[in-house]
C-alpha positions as CSV (number, residue, x, y, z in Angstrom):
1,X,0.0,0.0,0.0
2,X,1.3,3.4,-1.0
3,X,-0.2,6.5,0.5
4,X,0.5,10.1,-0.5
5,X,0.5,13.4,1.4
6,X,-0.5,16.1,-1.1
7,X,0.8,19.6,-0.2
8,X,-1.3,22.5,-1.2
9,X,-0.5,26.2,-1.2
10,X,-3.4,28.5,-2.1
11,X,-5.3,25.6,-3.7
12,X,-2.3,24.6,-5.9
13,X,-0.3,21.4,-5.4
14,X,3.3,22.2,-4.5
15,X,4.4,18.6,-4.0
16,X,3.6,15.1,-3.0
17,X,5.3,13.0,-0.3
18,X,4.8,9.3,-1.0
19,X,4.6,7.1,2.1
20,X,4.4,3.3,2.6
21,X,1.8,3.5,5.3
22,X,-1.2,5.7,6.1
23,X,-0.6,9.2,7.4
24,X,-2.4,9.6,10.7
25,X,-1.5,13.2,11.8
26,X,0.3,16.2,10.3
27,X,1.9,19.3,11.9
28,X,3.7,22.2,10.4
29,X,6.7,23.7,12.3
30,X,6.1,26.6,14.6
31,X,8.4,29.3,13.2
32,X,9.2,27.8,9.8
33,X,6.4,26.8,7.5
34,X,8.7,24.8,5.4
35,X,9.2,22.2,8.1
36,X,6.5,19.5,8.4
37,X,6.2,16.3,10.5
38,X,3.7,13.5,10.2
39,X,2.9,10.4,12.2
40,X,2.2,7.2,10.4
41,X,0.6,3.8,10.8
42,X,4.0,2.3,10.5
43,X,4.8,3.5,14.0
44,X,7.2,6.2,12.9
45,X,7.3,10.0,12.6
46,X,8.8,11.7,9.5
47,X,10.3,15.2,9.7
48,X,10.6,17.0,6.3
49,X,12.0,20.2,5.0
50,X,9.5,21.0,2.2
51,X,12.2,22.8,0.2
52,X,13.7,19.3,-0.4
53,X,11.1,16.6,-0.4
54,X,13.3,13.8,-1.8
55,X,13.4,12.2,1.6
56,X,12.8,13.1,5.3
57,X,15.4,15.1,7.2
58,X,15.0,12.4,9.8
59,X,12.7,9.6,11.0
60,X,11.8,9.3,14.6
61,X,11.6,5.7,15.7
62,X,10.4,4.5,19.1
63,X,6.6,3.8,19.1
64,X,5.3,0.3,18.9
65,X,2.0,1.1,17.3
66,X,0.4,3.8,15.1
67,X,1.4,7.4,15.8
68,X,-1.9,9.1,16.3
69,X,-0.9,12.7,17.3
70,X,2.0,15.0,17.1
71,X,2.6,18.6,18.1
72,X,5.6,20.9,17.9
73,X,6.2,22.3,21.4
74,X,8.9,24.7,20.1
75,X,11.1,24.9,17.0
76,X,13.2,21.9,18.0
77,X,10.9,19.8,20.1
78,X,8.0,17.5,19.2
79,X,5.7,15.5,21.3
80,X,4.0,12.4,19.9
81,X,1.2,10.1,21.1
82,X,0.6,6.6,19.9
83,X,-1.9,3.9,20.2
84,X,0.8,2.0,22.1
85,X,-0.3,4.2,25.1
86,X,2.9,6.2,25.2
87,X,3.8,9.9,24.8
88,X,7.3,10.7,23.6
89,X,9.2,14.0,23.6
90,X,11.7,14.3,20.7
91,X,14.7,16.6,20.2
92,X,14.9,17.6,16.5
93,X,18.1,19.6,16.9
94,X,20.0,16.5,15.9
95,X,17.9,15.8,12.8
96,X,21.1,15.4,10.7
97,X,21.4,11.9,12.0
98,X,18.6,10.7,9.7
99,X,17.2,8.3,12.3
100,X,16.4,9.4,15.9
101,X,15.6,6.3,18.0
102,X,16.0,7.8,21.5
103,X,13.3,10.3,22.6
104,X,14.3,12.7,25.3
105,X,11.5,11.3,27.5
106,X,8.8,8.7,27.3
107,X,5.6,8.7,29.3
108,X,3.3,5.7,29.8
109,X,0.0,5.0,31.3
110,X,-2.5,7.0,29.3
111,X,-5.6,5.2,28.0
112,X,-6.0,4.8,24.3
113,X,-9.6,5.8,24.3
114,X,-10.6,9.5,24.0
115,X,-7.6,11.2,25.7
116,X,-7.0,14.9,26.4
117,X,-3.5,16.2,26.4
118,X,-3.7,19.3,28.5
119,X,-1.2,22.1,27.8
120,X,-0.2,21.8,31.5
121,X,1.5,18.5,30.5
122,X,3.1,19.9,27.4
123,X,4.0,23.1,29.2
124,X,6.6,21.1,31.1
125,X,8.6,21.4,27.9
126,X,7.2,24.4,26.1
127,X,6.4,26.7,29.0
128,X,3.2,27.9,27.4
129,X,0.1,29.2,29.1
130,X,-2.0,26.6,30.8
131,X,-5.7,25.9,30.1
132,X,-5.8,25.0,26.4
133,X,-6.3,21.4,25.5
134,X,-5.8,19.2,22.4
135,X,-7.6,16.0,21.8
136,X,-6.9,12.9,19.8
137,X,-9.0,9.8,19.3
138,X,-8.5,6.1,18.9
139,X,-8.7,5.0,15.3
């Protein structure tokens, strides 16, 4: 199975990223719109520079099931959630290594039903205001 992520800018295709598994979540970088990360059903996260879409800058490896949610917490940090009931915090500053297989931190114990990730949890890393919440759902 081959899946595609079609990139549109003002309604016009600017490129396609071909993937081997379904794309489950997508997030653009905070300060730079040319950075994009997506979580996949193949248990991995792919981090791209859209100015060069031949291949990912790096692949984040560490989840045991589908990556269902990702969010940039700052320009060089990404948090991911998976149907393996883990949250992982990743450091993208070493994206030149092509494969990052060691997250900064892993958190276990969340339920894989409707889960709310409160900004208070993410603020441990991003130091943003508390109160907002993000949701993801079991597939």
